[in-house]
C-alpha positions in Angstrom: 131.3 -136.9 79.8 128.3 -136.3 78.4 124.5 -135.7 80.2 122.9 -138.4 78.4 123.6 -141.0 76.0 124.1 -139.5 72.8 121.1 -139.6 69.8 121.8 -138.8 66.5 118.7 -136.6 64.2 118.8 -135.9 60.8 116.3 -133.3 60.0 114.8 -132.1 56.7 117.6 -130.6 55.4 119.7 -134.0 55.3 122.8 -132.2 58.5 122.6 -134.4 61.5 123.2 -133.3 64.9 124.5 -135.6 67.2 122.9 -134.4 70.5 123.8 -135.6 74.9 122.4 -132.5 76.9 120.1 -130.4 77.3 121.8 -126.8 75.9 122.1 -129.3 72.5 118.3 -130.4 72.8 117.5 -126.8 72.4 119.8 -126.1 69.6 118.6 -129.3 67.9 114.7 -127.8 68.6 115.6 -125.0 66.0 117.1 -127.5 63.6 114.8 -128.1 60.3 111.6 -130.9 62.2 109.5 -131.7 59.3 106.6 -130.8 62.2 107.3 -127.7 64.8 103.9 -128.2 65.1 103.3 -131.2 66.5 102.3 -131.8 70.0 105.2 -134.1 70.3 107.3 -131.2 69.3 105.4 -128.6 70.6 105.4 -130.4 74.6 109.6 -131.1 74.2 110.8 -127.5 73.0 108.6 -126.6 75.4 110.0 -128.7 78.8 113.4 -128.3 77.0 113.5 -124.7 77.8 112.3 -125.4 81.0 115.2 -127.5 81.5 117.6 -124.6 80.5 116.2 -122.2 83.3 116.0 -125.7 85.6 112.2 -125.5 86.6 112.2 -128.7 84.5 114.2 -132.2 85.6 116.9 -132.6 82.6 115.9 -136.4 82.1 112.2 -135.8 81.8 112.9 -132.9 78.9 116.0 -135.3 77.1 113.5 -137.7 76.8 111.2 -135.8 75.4 113.1 -134.9 72.4 113.7 -138.5 72.1 110.2 -139.1 71.8 109.7 -135.9 69.5 112.6 -137.7 67.1 111.0 -140.5 67.8 107.6 -139.8 66.1 108.5 -137.3 63.1 111.5 -140.5 62.3 114.4 -138.1 62.6 116.0 -140.3 65.5 118.9 -142.7 63.5 119.0 -146.1 65.1 122.3 -146.7 66.6 124.0 -150.1 65.4 124.5 -152.8 68.1 127.6 -152.9 69.3 130.3 -155.9 69.1 129.5 -155.8 72.8 125.8 -156.2 73.0 126.3 -159.5 69.8 129.0 -160.7 72.7 126.1 -160.3 75.5 123.7 -161.9 72.7 125.6 -165.1 72.0 126.3 -165.7 76.1 123.0 -165.3 77.2 121.1 -167.2 74.5 120.6 -171.0 75.1 
């Protein structure tokens, strides 16, 4: 069982990585990002390192990573599952 719902990142070298924990987030930050000087990347790196040390909430660090990835357009969108389609059909008028 993973700590968080997994997210997939596609880096500048076209490699992908599935990230579902703070340890994997730390490894992902070492990959090829479009802009490692962007404020969101710098903040995510700081929070992930604090979470690895145990002085920051892991959820906050993981959310910072996904926000930075989204801002740099390396967060890959997940297709909706069949369960979502079923729930949409049940709840639609």
